Backbone as numpy.savetxt, mean C-alpha at the origin, in Angstrom:
# Nx Ny Nz CAx CAy CAz Cx Cy Cz
-17.98 -4.45 8.25 -16.73 -5.18 8.06 -15.65 -4.19 7.57
-14.54 -4.15 8.26 -13.45 -3.23 7.95 -12.66 -3.72 6.74
-12.33 -2.79 5.84 -11.52 -3.09 4.68 -10.14 -2.47 4.82
-9.19 -3.00 4.08 -7.80 -2.60 4.21 -7.19 -2.27 2.84
-6.35 -1.25 2.82 -5.55 -0.91 1.66 -4.11 -1.21 2.04
-3.49 -2.11 1.30 -2.14 -2.57 1.64 -1.08 -1.74 0.92
-0.08 -1.33 1.68 1.07 -0.63 1.11 2.01 -1.66 0.49
2.94 -1.17 -0.30 3.87 -2.04 -1.03 4.63 -2.98 -0.09
5.07 -2.50 1.06 5.85 -3.34 1.96 5.03 -4.49 2.54
3.72 -4.36 2.62 2.87 -5.44 3.10 2.69 -6.49 2.00
2.44 -6.02 0.78 2.22 -6.94 -0.34 3.47 -7.76 -0.64
4.63 -7.16 -0.48 5.87 -7.88 -0.81 6.40 -8.74 0.34
5.90 -8.54 1.54 6.43 -9.26 2.71 6.36 -10.78 2.59
5.28 -11.38 2.06 5.24 -12.85 1.97 6.37 -13.47 1.15
7.02 -12.70 0.30 8.11 -13.23 -0.53 9.47 -13.17 0.13
9.55 -12.55 1.28 10.84 -12.45 1.98 11.26 -13.83 2.47
12.57 -14.05 2.64 13.04 -15.36 3.13 12.41 -15.75 4.47
12.25 -14.78 5.37 11.58 -15.03 6.66 10.50 -13.97 6.85
9.33 -14.18 6.24 8.29 -13.16 6.35 7.82 -12.97 7.79
7.45 -11.75 8.10 6.98 -11.41 9.43 5.67 -12.14 9.72
5.60 -12.80 10.86 4.42 -13.58 11.23 3.18 -12.70 11.39
3.35 -11.50 11.91 2.21 -10.60 12.08 1.59 -10.20 10.76
2.44 -9.95 9.77 1.93 -9.59 8.44 1.19 -10.78 7.83
1.77 -11.96 7.92 1.10 -13.14 7.37 -0.24 -13.39 8.05
-0.30 -13.22 9.36 -1.56 -13.40 10.09 -2.57 -12.34 9.70
-2.12 -11.10 9.57 -3.01 -10.02 9.15 -3.60 -10.27 7.78
-2.79 -10.75 6.86 -3.26 -11.07 5.51 -4.29 -12.19 5.56
-4.01 -13.21 6.35 -4.98 -14.32 6.48 -6.29 -13.84 7.09
-6.19 -13.03 8.14 -7.39 -12.57 8.86 -8.23 -11.62 8.00
-7.61 -10.89 7.10 -8.34 -9.90 6.30 -8.68 -10.41 4.90
-8.53 -11.68 4.66 -8.78 -12.25 3.34 -10.15 -11.81 2.81
-10.16 -11.36 1.57 -11.39 -10.92 0.95 -11.76 -9.48 1.26
-10.98 -8.81 2.12 -11.28 -7.43 2.51 -10.08 -6.52 2.28
-9.22 -6.90 1.33 -8.00 -6.13 1.07 -7.97 -5.68 -0.38
-7.31 -4.54 -0.59 -7.09 -4.00 -1.93 -5.73 -3.31 -1.92
-5.29 -2.89 -3.10 -4.08 -2.08 -3.21 -4.41 -0.85 -4.05
-3.63 0.19 -3.87 -3.77 1.41 -4.67 -3.06 1.21 -6.00
-3.55 1.90 -7.02 -2.89 1.83 -8.33 -1.43 2.26 -8.21
-1.13 3.15 -7.27 0.24 3.60 -7.03 1.10 2.43 -6.53
0.54 1.60 -5.67 1.26 0.42 -5.16 1.49 -0.57 -6.29
0.47 -0.77 -7.13 0.64 -1.68 -8.28 1.79 -1.17 -9.15
1.84 0.12 -9.39 2.94 0.72 -10.16 4.29 0.41 -9.51
4.38 0.63 -8.19 5.65 0.39 -7.49 6.08 -1.07 -7.62
5.14 -2.00 -7.50 5.46 -3.42 -7.60 5.93 -3.80 -9.01
5.17 -3.38 -10.01 5.53 -3.71 -11.40 6.83 -3.03 -11.80
7.00 -1.79 -11.41 8.23 -1.06 -11.71 9.44 -1.76 -11.09
9.32 -2.15 -9.83 10.43 -2.83 -9.16 10.82 -4.12 -9.84
9.85 -4.91 -10.23 10.13 -6.18 -10.91 10.69 -5.92 -12.31
10.15 -4.93 -13.00 10.59 -4.63 -14.37 12.03 -4.15 -14.43
12.54 -3.63 -13.36 13.93 -3.16 -13.33 14.93 -4.29 -13.12
14.45 -5.45 -12.70 15.35 -6.58 -12.45 15.82 -7.20 -13.76
17.05 -7.70 -13.79 17.50 -8.43 -14.98 16.77 -9.77 -15.07
16.73 -10.34 -16.25 16.12 -11.66 -16.42 16.81 -12.64 -15.48
16.00 -13.32 -14.68 16.54 -14.27 -13.71 15.39 -15.09 -13.15
15.74 -16.14 -12.42 14.69 -16.94 -11.77 13.98 -16.10 -10.70
14.70 -15.20 -10.04 14.07 -14.32 -9.04 13.01 -13.43 -9.69
13.36 -12.83 -10.83 12.39 -11.98 -11.53 11.18 -12.80 -11.96
11.41 -13.98 -12.48 10.29 -14.84 -12.90 9.39 -15.18 -11.71
9.99 -15.46 -10.57 9.20 -15.76 -9.36 8.34 -14.57 -8.96
8.93 -13.38 -8.99 8.19 -12.17 -8.63 7.08 -11.87 -9.64
7.36 -12.07 -10.93 6.33 -11.85 -11.95 5.17 -12.83 -11.77
5.47 -14.08 -11.44 4.41 -15.07 -11.18 3.58 -14.66 -9.96
4.24 -14.14 -8.92 3.54 -13.68 -7.72 2.60 -12.52 -8.06
3.09 -11.57 -8.85 2.25 -10.43 -9.21 1.06 -10.86 -10.06
1.31 -11.66 -11.08 0.24 -12.10 -11.99 -0.70 -13.10 -11.34
-0.13 -14.07 -10.64 -0.91 -15.19 -10.14 -1.52 -14.99 -8.77
-1.02 -14.03 -8.02 -1.57 -13.81 -6.69 -2.09 -12.39 -6.51
-1.22 -11.43 -6.62 -1.60 -10.04 -6.34 -2.72 -9.59 -7.28
-2.53 -9.77 -8.59 -3.53 -9.30 -9.56 -4.85 -10.05 -9.44
-4.80 -11.27 -8.92 -6.01 -12.09 -8.79 -6.71 -11.83 -7.46
-5.95 -11.73 -6.39 -6.53 -11.66 -5.04 -6.87 -10.25 -4.58
-6.23 -9.24 -5.16 -6.39 -7.88 -4.65 -6.91 -6.94 -5.74
-7.99 -6.25 -5.43 -8.50 -5.24 -6.36 -7.51 -4.07 -6.36
-7.27 -3.53 -7.53 -6.41 -2.36 -7.68 -7.31 -1.13 -7.79
-7.25 -0.27 -6.78 -8.13 0.90 -6.72 -7.46 2.11 -7.36
-8.19 2.83 -8.20 -7.59 3.96 -8.92 -7.47 5.22 -8.07
-6.56 6.06 -8.49 -6.44 7.42 -7.96 -7.43 8.25 -8.77
-8.63 8.37 -8.24 -9.73 8.98 -8.98 -9.93 10.45 -8.57
-11.02 11.04 -9.04 -11.29 12.45 -8.76 -11.43 12.74 -7.27
-12.14 11.87 -6.57 -12.31 12.07 -5.12 -10.97 11.99 -4.40
-10.15 11.02 -4.76 -8.83 10.89 -4.13 -7.95 12.09 -4.47
-8.00 12.55 -5.71 -7.19 13.71 -6.11 -7.59 14.96 -5.33
-8.88 15.16 -5.13 -9.34 16.33 -4.37 -8.92 16.23 -2.91
-9.10 15.06 -2.29 -8.69 14.86 -0.90 -7.19 15.10 -0.76
-6.43 14.54 -1.69 -4.97 14.67 -1.67 -4.56 16.14 -1.79
-5.21 16.89 -2.69 -4.87 18.30 -2.89 -5.08 19.11 -1.60
-6.19 18.87 -0.94 -6.50 19.60 0.30 -5.49 19.23 1.40
-5.22 17.95 1.56 -4.27 17.52 2.59 -2.85 17.98 2.27
-2.48 17.92 1.00 -1.14 18.35 0.60 -0.97 19.84 0.90
-1.98 20.64 0.59 -1.92 22.08 0.87 -1.84 22.33 2.38
-2.65 21.62 3.15 -2.63 21.78 4.61 -1.26 21.43 5.17
-0.74 20.28 4.79 0.55 19.83 5.31 1.71 20.71 4.85
1.66 21.14 3.60 2.71 22.03 3.09 2.70 23.34 3.88
1.50 23.82 4.19 1.38 25.03 5.01 1.97 24.87 6.39
2.01 23.65 6.88 2.60 23.36 8.19 4.09 23.03 8.09
4.63 23.07 6.86 6.04 22.74 6.66 6.32 21.25 6.62
5.30 20.45 6.38 5.44 18.98 6.35 4.98 18.44 4.99
5.72 18.71 3.95 5.33 18.28 2.61 5.55 16.76 2.48
4.46 16.00 2.33 4.59 14.54 2.21 5.04 14.12 0.82
5.61 12.94 0.72 5.95 12.38 -0.59 4.66 12.27 -1.40
4.72 12.62 -2.68 3.53 12.65 -3.52 2.85 11.28 -3.58
3.63 10.23 -3.79 3.04 8.88 -3.88 2.37 8.48 -2.57
2.97 8.84 -1.44 2.34 8.55 -0.14 1.00 9.27 -0.02
0.95 10.50 -0.51 -0.30 11.25 -0.49 -1.37 10.60 -1.36
-0.96 10.07 -2.49 -1.92 9.37 -3.36 -2.46 8.12 -2.67
-1.59 7.35 -2.07 -2.00 6.14 -1.37 -2.94 6.49 -0.21
-2.56 7.49 0.57 -3.39 7.93 1.69 -4.76 8.38 1.20
-4.79 9.11 0.10 -6.05 9.62 -0.45 -6.98 8.49 -0.88
-6.43 7.48 -1.50 -7.25 6.34 -1.93 -7.83 5.64 -0.71
-7.02 5.45 0.32 -7.52 4.81 1.55 -8.60 5.67 2.21
-8.33 6.96 2.35 -9.25 7.85 3.06 -10.59 7.98 2.34
-10.56 8.13 1.03 -11.81 8.34 0.29 -12.62 7.06 0.12
-12.00 5.93 0.36 -12.71 4.65 0.28 -13.01 4.09 1.67
-12.71 4.85 2.71 -12.92 4.44 4.10 -12.23 3.12 4.43
-10.97 3.01 3.99 -10.16 1.82 4.22 -9.05 2.14 5.21
-8.63 1.15 5.96 -7.48 1.27 6.85 -6.23 1.01 6.01
-5.28 1.93 6.06 -4.02 1.76 5.35 -3.10 0.91 6.20
-2.61 -0.18 5.64 -1.70 -1.06 6.36 -0.30 -0.89 5.77
0.64 -0.50 6.63 2.01 -0.24 6.20 2.97 -0.42 7.35
4.20 -0.69 7.01 5.26 -0.69 8.03 5.70 0.75 8.30
5.52 1.61 7.32 6.00 2.98 7.39 4.93 3.93 7.93
4.47 3.67 9.14 3.39 4.48 9.70 3.77 5.95 9.84
5.03 6.26 10.08 5.45 7.65 10.22 5.23 8.44 8.94
5.33 7.78 7.78 5.13 8.45 6.50 3.69 8.93 6.32
2.77 8.34 7.06 1.35 8.64 6.89 0.71 9.29 8.13
1.49 9.50 9.17 0.96 9.98 10.45 0.36 11.38 10.39
0.82 12.22 9.50 0.35 13.60 9.45 -0.97 13.80 8.70
-1.39 12.80 7.96 -2.63 12.94 7.19 -3.84 12.90 8.11
-4.71 13.89 7.99 -5.90 14.00 8.83 -6.95 12.97 8.43
-7.53 12.31 9.42 -8.63 11.40 9.16 -8.25 10.08 8.54
-6.98 9.76 8.48 -6.52 8.51 7.89 -6.26 7.49 8.98
-6.85 6.32 8.84 -6.59 5.23 9.79 -5.45 4.38 9.25
-4.45 4.14 10.11 -3.24 3.42 9.70 -2.96 2.31 10.70
-2.58 1.14 10.19 -2.16 0.01 11.04 -0.84 -0.52 10.54
-0.07 -1.07 11.48 1.19 -1.75 11.19 1.05 -3.18 11.67
1.04 -4.14 10.76 0.88 -5.55 11.13 2.20 -6.22 11.48
3.33 -5.53 11.30 4.63 -6.11 11.58 4.80 -6.34 13.08
5.35 -7.49 13.41 5.63 -7.78 14.81 7.11 -7.62 15.12
7.94 -7.50 14.10 9.38 -7.30 14.30 9.74 -5.87 13.92
10.82 -5.38 14.49 11.26 -4.00 14.22 11.86 -3.86 12.85
């Protein structure tokens, strides 16, 4: 059974005014086989924490606490991921393609756990060797 590591844009898509149908279907189809990276959890909490007190912020906090934290395991950036990331970062830097550090961390967690990374930003992860990436978005 294939497992998935969801990027921030996938986790936040259901809250959009008109969420992408492909993402919603992908989430339904992969129920029980999805996780997020600790880096993604940071991005989500950081984004909400920067918002002023409002009903929107409260809605997002409820989504994070009541859905994301309950339904999705948060996988750490551990020793294996750090080593994989270091090797890939060195390889890519040598090729003149230095990836964003957070993207490298997310890729490393997916690769070392044998998970498919699901993101809208497939180009950000295309250079990583041995990483499986999917885009569930049906709209551009």
